[in-house]
C-alpha positions in Angstrom: 12.5 -8.4 -8.9 15.0 -8.3 -6.1 18.6 -7.7 -6.9 21.2 -10.5 -6.4 22.8 -8.5 -3.5 19.6 -8.4 -1.4 20.2 -10.2 1.8 16.6 -11.2 2.5 16.5 -9.5 5.8 13.1 -7.8 5.3 10.9 -10.8 6.1 12.8 -11.8 9.3 12.9 -8.1 10.3 9.1 -7.9 9.9 8.6 -10.9 12.0 11.0 -9.5 14.7 9.1 -6.2 14.6 5.8 -8.0 15.1 7.2 -9.9 18.1 8.7 -6.7 19.6 5.4 -4.9 19.2 3.4 -7.8 20.7 5.8 -8.1 23.6 5.7 -4.3 24.3 1.9 -4.5 24.3 1.2 -7.7 26.2 4.1 -8.0 28.6 5.8 -4.7 29.2 2.6 -2.6 28.4 4.8 0.1 27.0 3.7 0.6 23.3 5.9 3.6 22.8 9.0 1.6 23.7 8.1 -1.1 21.2 7.4 1.5 18.4 10.7 3.3 19.1 12.6 0.0 18.9 10.9 -1.1 15.7 11.3 2.3 14.0 15.0 2.5 14.9 15.6 -1.1 13.6 13.8 -0.4 10.3 15.7 3.0 9.9 19.0 1.3 10.3 18.0 -1.4 7.8 16.8 1.1 5.2 19.9 3.2 5.7 22.0 0.1 5.1 20.0 -0.6 1.9 20.5 3.0 0.7 24.2 2.7 1.2 24.4 -0.5 -0.7 22.4 1.0 -3.6 24.6 4.1 -3.6 27.7 1.8 -3.8 26.2 0.0 -6.8 25.5 3.3 -8.5 29.0 4.5 -7.9 30.4 1.2 -9.3 28.3 1.5 -12.4 29.4 5.1 -13.0 33.0 4.1 -12.6 32.5 1.4 -15.3 30.9 3.9 -17.6 33.7 6.4 -17.1 36.3 3.7 -17.8 34.5 2.7 -21.0 34.4 6.3 -22.2 38.1 6.8 -21.5 38.9 3.5 -23.3 36.8 4.6 -26.3 38.6 7.9 -26.6 42.0 6.2 -26.9 
């Protein structure tokens, strides 16, 4: 189940990747160029997702720490 913060970029990114690969094969006839472009795009997307998840983990940990501090008082 996707989280509420998912932006839904995976499906359009997959379509864009397919278009880039097809273009690089059929028009430019440079498969390596298409693969590099697609891999770089997916790497940036996955890095963004990782940073978002790490931010959510940090926020949850801050809430837990605040609860423990409040419970000790």
